[in-house]
N, C-alpha and C positions, 0 to 999 in steps of 0.2 A: 397501632398500625397493622395492617392487614398482612397476609404471608407473599401475596404476591409484592407487596412493597417493601417488604422485607427481603424478598428476594436478586429485587431487582436490587437495592443498595448493598445485599450481600455483591451483585454479580459487578456491579461499578466499584468499589473498592479492591475484589481480587486485578481486575482489570488497571487500576490504579496502578497500586503495586506493582505490575508488573513491567507497565507502563516507566515508573521511575528506574528502577532495573534498567531497566534495556538501554535509557535515555544516561544515565550514568556510563555504563557502559562504552556507548558514545563519544561521551565528553576524555571519557580516561585512552580514548582510540587517538579524539583528537591534540589530549596532551601528549603523545609517545609514551604513553605507557602503560597501552593492553594493544596490540597491532588489530588481533581480532574483534576487537569490539565494535569497529567502524560495519562493517561486510557482516558480521552476527547481530549486531543491534537493527539493521535497517531491513535486512532477512525477516524478523519477528516484526517488523510493524508490518511490513506489506501481508504476512501472514495474519496478524492481529487485525490491517484491515478488512481482509474477506470472511472471516471469523466472526468480527462487529460488524458488520457491513449484514450479513444474514441473519444474526440475530435481529436488528431491525426491518430488513427488508424483505428477506429469501417469501417467506408466505405471501405476502402481499404483489410480490414481482409476478408470482403465480398462480394470481386471480386472474380471470377474464377482464376483470373491470380498471386493471392498473393502467395508470398514464404515463408512460416514459417521458413524456412534456412536464409537467409537474413535479417528477423525479428529476428528472434536469435540472428544473431552477431551481428543485431545495439545494439541489447540490452546490451550483453555482454561488447559488445564498450563499454556505456553507464557506465557501473555499474562497472568491476573489475580491470581497471585498477588502481579505486582514491581509491577501497576497498584494492586494492594488498600494494599501499605504502602504505598507512594507516598502514596495516600489519605490514608492513618490520620495519615502524618509532616503533613499539611498541614492536616488535620481541627480541629486548635485554631485556626489563625487562622482557619481560615473562621467557627467558630462565634464570637469572638472582637466581634463586633457584636451575637450576640446577648444571649450574656454584658452588653456595655455598654449594651442594650435599644436599640439602633438598628437591630437588626435582626428580620426577621418567619422564626420558626421553623419555619410550616407550605411559605415557597417554601424555605427550609434542605432541607429533607424532599424536597420534590416533583424539586429540582435535583438530590439525591442519588441518589438510584434509579439516573436512568440511569446516573449517570455508574458509581455501582457496578456497572452490568450492562455496560459500555460501549458506551453506548445514546447518550449523548449527542451523536455525531454528527449523527444522523440529526435529528434538533429544530433547527431555524432562530430559533435565540432566542441571539443573545449569549452571554448571562448561564448558559445551560447547556450549551453547545458550550464554552465556555472555563470551565468552573465548575472549582473545587476545582484540581485539578493543571493549567492550561488544557491545555498539550502534550501531554496524554492524549486530546484529540479526533484527534490522528495514530493513538494506538493503539485508539481505539473507530474508527475506520475501518478500520481494516488489518485487525480483529478481522473486521469483517462482510467484508468481501471475504477473506478466506478460508475464511468458512462460504459464501458465495458458489462459493468455487472451485470444486467439484468439479459442482455445476451447469456453471459456463463450461465444464470438458475436457469432460465429456459432452455437453454439446451442439453444440460444435465438432468431436471426434473423430467424429460424426454423418457431418460435411460432407465433402465429396470439398475437395482444393485449390485448384478453381475454386469452389465456394462459399465455403471460407474466406476470398478475399477477396473475392469481393463482400463478405461480413458485414459484413468491416472498412471496407469503402468505406462501408458504409452507416452504421456506430456511427460513422464519423470526420466524415461529413455530417450529422448529426444533431446531434450536439454542437457542430459549426462554425458550425447554423441556432441553436443555445439559445444562444452566446456572441454573436454578434450581435443576437439578439432581446431577451435576459434584461433587464429594466432595472437597470441598474447597481446602485443601492440593495441588489437581489439577489446579486449576484454574490458577494461575499463567500462567503456563507453556504451556496450553490446550487453553485458551479463552484470553492468554495477546499476546502470542508470537505462538503459532502453526500457520504457512499461512493455512492451509487448514478452518481454523474458522474462521480467521482475512478476509478470501473470501467472508464471508459476507458482511463486511462491504466496502471490495472491490466493488462488483456485486450492492449494495445501490447505488456507487459510479457511476454505469454505467448505472444504472436503473436514475437514475438523468438528465447525458448528456439524457438518451432519452425523458425523460422530456423534458429537454428544447430545442431541435430537431422538438420533438410537436408543442412547442409554436411558436417558430420560423416560423410555416407552418401558422401561421392562420392570424395576424392582422399583416402587413409589416411596419405600424405606430408606433409596437412597437420595442422602441431601445432596441441594442443588452447590455446598462448596464441593462434597466430595469427587459428582460429574464433573464438575471445573478441574480439580486436579488431577483426574484424569485427562481430559485434554491437555492441559498446560503442559502434563508430562511429558505423552507422543508430541507435540510442541518444541520442548528439548532438545528431546531424543533427533530430532528430524533435526534441528539446529547445529547440533553437535555434530 
């Protein structure tokens, strides 16, 4: 086995362990055993999404021959088949009230369209973003963020290291102001669900990738697991 393959395997193992830990935290939240597990776990997965996507595509996006259409097609192939399968599986249960005459078919259709297109997380109405397969709101937000990813990367790639830091400070400051002044009744659909706010977590993941890559250019004696531990430690500090 080559060193490159060994490093890739180590990377996947570390990320798989992390995913498992935070999935357990989310499950504990839904079981009512750990209240903070939901928001903490979801924030982690958005950060991990930015980090993992950067691992595979950051340098590719920066190249002049990068094809957004090809990238978008691959994202669609990854997200939509599973989503549509789950949607079709749960659709009969969702249509049961209509069959019984106590539901509104027009409202169901209007809800189904954004859900089928993975756009439900953009609509700040609980009956829409939690419609049908409720957890697909996360898939919707992730799909939208992955579409925004090339634009974010191209923008960051034009900045100097100092400008990147200033940009991150501005983003975090704007988020802090939003958290402080947003009325409580709007926090769930805006802070927790909306992808244009969750992009903050996503961007932090991209910055952690840039930090990871910066570390790798220094001492070659530092093994991959040690470099990853540095990034993971920072991720945990941010979440805390």
